[in-house]
C-alpha positions, 0 to 999 in steps of 0.5 A: 500500500502506498501513501498515495492511496493512504487514508480513505484510498486503498482497500484492506485485505480480508486477512488484514481485517482480522488482524486489525480487529483485536487492536480496534476492539480494545477493552480498557476499563472505562469501555468495560464499565460502560459495556456493563452499564449498557448490559444493565440498561438493555436487560432493564429494557428486556425486563420492562417488556416481559413484565409489562406482558405479564401485567397486561395478561394478569390484569385481563383476568380481573384480579385484586389491584393489590396483587398487582402492585409488586409488578407495577412497581417493577415495571416502573423500576425497569422503565426508570432504570433503562434510561438511567443506566443508558445515560451513565453508559453514554457518559462513560463511553463518550468521555473515554472515546473523546479523550482517546480521539484527542490523544490519537490525533496528536499522536497521528499528526506527530507521526505524519510530520516525518513523512511529509511530503515524500511519503504522502503521495500525490493526493491533495493535502486537505484531502489526505488530512480529511481522510486521516481525520475520518479514519481516526474518528472511525477507529476511536468511535469503535469503543462506543459503536462496537465494544459497548453495544456488543458487551451490553447485548451479550450481558443482557442476552446471558441474563435473559437466557439464564432467567428464562431457563430457570422459569422454563428450560424449554423456553430457555433452550429456544432462546439459546438457539435463537442467540446462536443463529443470531451470532451466525447472522452477525458474522455474516453481516461482518463479512458482507460489510467488510467486503463492501467497505473496500469496494465502496471506498474505491468507487468513491475515490474514483468518483472524487478523482474524475470529478476533481479532474473535470472541474479543475481542468475544464478549460484544458479538457474543452480545448483538446476535445476531451470533455465527452470522454471525461463525462463518460468516465464520470458516468462510469464512476457513478455507476460503479458507486451505485453498484457498490452501494446497492450490493452493500444495501442488499447485504444489510437488508438480508441480515436485518430481515434475517434477524426479524424472521428469526425473532418471529420464528423464536417467538412462535416456537416459544409460544407452542413450547410453553402452551401446555407446560403447566405455567399460568397464562401471565407467565406464558405471556411473559415467556413469549415476549422474551424472544421479542425483547431479546431480538430488539436488543440484538438489533443493535449488533448489525450497526455494531458490526458495520462500525467494526468493519469501517473501523478495521478498514480505517485502521488498515489505511492508517497503518499503511500510511503511518508505518512507512519509513520516513524519507528523511533521517532525523539525525545522521551518524556524524561526529559531535563536531558536525552537529553544531548549527551551521550558521549564526543568527539569520545570515543566509548559509551557502547550500551546495549539492555535490553529485546529488541524486534522489528519488521519491520511491525506492527503485526509481530515479527522479533526480540524476546526479546534480551539482548546484550551489545557492550562494548567500543572498543569491536569487537563482532560478532552476528551470527544465522540462517537467520530470527533469527533477526540479522539484526533487532538487528543491525537496532535497534542499528543504530536507524533505527528501534525503539524497540517494547519492552525493552530498548536501552541504550547508556551509560546508557541513553535511546536512544529513548529519545535522539535526533535521530541525536545524536545517529546516529552520533555515528554509521557508518553502512556497509551493504552487498550491498554498492553503488558506485556513478558514480563520483570521488573516493574523492566524494565517500568518502566525502559523509561519511567524516566530512566536515573538512576531507582533502585528507590525511584523505581520503587516510588514510581511503583507506589504513586502508580498505586495498585499499592502493595498489589499490589506488596507481595504479590509475592514477588520484588518488582521482580524478578517476571516479568510476562506470558508465563511470569510473573505474570498481570496483570489489566486494572485492573493493566495500566492502573495499570502504564501510569500507573506508567510515566508517573509514573516517566518524570518528564515534566510532561505526561500524556496519557491516551487512553481509559485505563480504557475496558475497566474496570468503573466502580469500578476506573476511578474508582480509577485516575483518582483515584490518578493525579490525587492523585499528579500535583499539579504535572503537566498531565493531559489525558484523552480519553474518551467516558465520564463516568468520572473527570470529577469529578476533572478541573478542566475538561471540554471537549466537542469538539462543544459547543466547535465549536457554540459 
């Protein structure tokens, strides 16, 4: 499984489902206690149904009201006990699940950091992060949606079977047989749900892929006459999704209907079995209602196994994503003299690649041996055709990817033998798809700025990125909300905002990966001009396959010409 298929992307094999099950269905003490509380609540519901049946039948015989008071009190007690214990169970289970979710999210994000970006594949970052969040939610909610209902149903079923057997062994045997068949139906439901989960994820991913392609590249598709083909692919993807949903629905309907038929059959068999066994009519009514009440309680198991299948598939996707070997070593094996910070203060260091080659996946070559030097304060453009290794070289310089061969030097020190944070703290990266967070302008800048940066520093960064006039027109200034539910941001403003973050970071090296690829030529020229003007002492390297902005660079290095020379 590759990172590109990570969370919400790749099916998990059937063998993997079983392997994930034990980890998904952990039973820490809060979950076990919540399950027991759920069992008491479910048992109270069964008791409420059966004692109510006894009371109705007995009352129809016209007895003295005093002879019914005990059962009346019991009915009220069970009626109050069921929601009370259910409330206590929800408090316990949800408190545990929310606490575990917070901890697991922090742990998962920490494990994602070393994988960024080389091991995250080609999926959009927001799409990947949304998938991880959804998968984490499915895994952590398994305690609430799977463990607690299963424990509760099991406890209630055992109690109901034991008490029924004490009253009528025959009725108890029927109930036990009903529970055995229920277990088989639940297992069938799990198998069907596990299989359909993988297919459903794949078909939804295909619909999303084709939809994104058709909307983001509509103009290009029209220009080459490929609109009809894309629409055909989209219809085919939706047809596959409908087929997967229909198959999953048929499986669910089969199991749900099977449980109803089983409950009805057990009720009829119990009624025939206890009709002539010598019990009074009220007791017979009570016994006949036991399968009905137990069947209702067992109905939650179908939802539980669906949640289990989702959680197991989610756990498999998360493991496939997070268990990868990072593309960057945290600290190399050099001696103590090589682990000192390479520069002092904010001075731009010299970055040098000596015959460096690199790849994003094992067994591939995405950057052939390259010699490159970025001098302190130099403005360098790295050009070449698509696939020539420009972005790979930039990733090596940013310490997002370790070289396969050659040496990467920072002020003469081997970068792979320096602490990872030491090198990364020197570099600010601006790519071609900067993200605007749905929060204030201030927070969009503060995420890159050092802790001590004030509002004046943030405004200076906006001015330096050519956003001075835009900022002046904002009624709420730095408190203006951007993104969803806030002010809209154009493509040019988005690119300039990313550059403002780089300026606000104070880092002495700025690496640009196609920063103006989606902008018109005048806007792109203005963005590059503002960046160079306001970064006189910083080193800037821009990766591009266009000619835009090259006039403001001190040097242009063409990878293909470099290798040919």
